[in-house]
C-alpha positions, 0 to 999 in steps of 0.5 A, spaced: 465 469 531 472 473 530 473 476 523 479 473 519 482 480 518 480 483 525 488 485 525 487 490 520 482 494 524 487 495 530 488 502 531 485 504 525 482 511 528 489 513 530 495 514 525 500 512 531 496 506 533 495 503 526 496 496 525 499 498 518 504 503 521 507 498 526 507 493 520 511 497 515 516 499 521 517 492 522 518 491 515 523 496 514 527 493 520 527 487 516 530 490 510 535 494 514 537 487 517 538 484 510 542 489 508 547 488 514 548 481 512 555 480 508 551 476 502 548 483 500 552 486 494 550 493 496 547 495 490 541 491 488 535 490 493 528 487 490 522 487 494 516 483 491 509 481 494 502 479 492 496 482 496 498 485 503 505 483 501 504 487 495 502 493 499 508 492 504 513 492 498 510 498 495 511 502 502 518 499 504 520 500 497 518 508 497 521 509 504 528 505 503 533 509 499 536 502 497 530 499 494 532 498 486 526 494 484 519 493 487 514 488 484 507 488 487 502 484 484 495 486 486 497 490 492 493 491 498 493 497 502 491 501 496 486 507 496 483 507 503 479 513 501 477 511 494 470 512 496 471 519 497 473 520 489 467 515 487 471 509 487 471 503 492 475 503 498 481 498 497 483 492 502 482 492 508 476 497 507 477 500 514 471 504 513 464 503 510 462 509 506 455 512 506 450 512 500 454 519 498 461 515 499 463 519 505 464 517 512 458 516 516 460 516 523 465 519 527 469 513 528 469 512 520 471 520 519 477 519 524 479 512 520 478 516 513 483 521 516 488 516 519 488 511 513 492 516 509 498 515 513 498 507 511 495 508 504 500 505 498 497 511 493 501 516 498 507 512 499 508 511 491 508 519 491 515 518 494 519 514 489 525 517 486 528 516 479 533 510 479 528 506 482 523 501 478 516 499 480 512 494 476 505 493 479 500 488 477 492 488 477 486 484 476 481 487 472 475 484 476 479 483 483 474 485 488 479 484 494 484 489 491 480 493 486 484 495 480 482 502 481 486 503 487 492 499 484 491 504 478 491 510 484 498 507 486 501 506 479 499 513 477 501 516 483 509 514 482 512 520 479 515 522 472 522 519 472 521 513 475 521 507 471 514 504 472 510 498 469 503 496 469 501 489 467 494 486 468 490 480 468 483 479 466 481 475 472 
């Protein structure tokens, strides 16, 4: 029986082969195409998504200089290495921590290292003033843990307008 999210595990031990690297590059290409259309006013670019779409919005918003507003609700791809800091790893939980919170196998160690390159908490450090980011979380979300979403929010530098909103569920 194949897992429904097996796609997320493709290339996970190598940053250059990661499914998520290629997904983000495709997302950037889509935005590039949209900006080339005559309907775009050249000023306002809003990115919005929930769960995996929220993670994609955060990554693309950090990388695209024209993004003006990003809204990410319960973003996935947050805090892949949360266990190293005593938190839960975010979706898709690319590696399973041992009792000590550390990777236990060589594959898990490679995955932990590669995961940093597709972690939205790291993308969020790239935001610059002039952008606005709104992030939502659910306090009891077991798929996209709130502590990972908070890692995203807290990584956004000063000078960037940022908002946090939450739902108890």
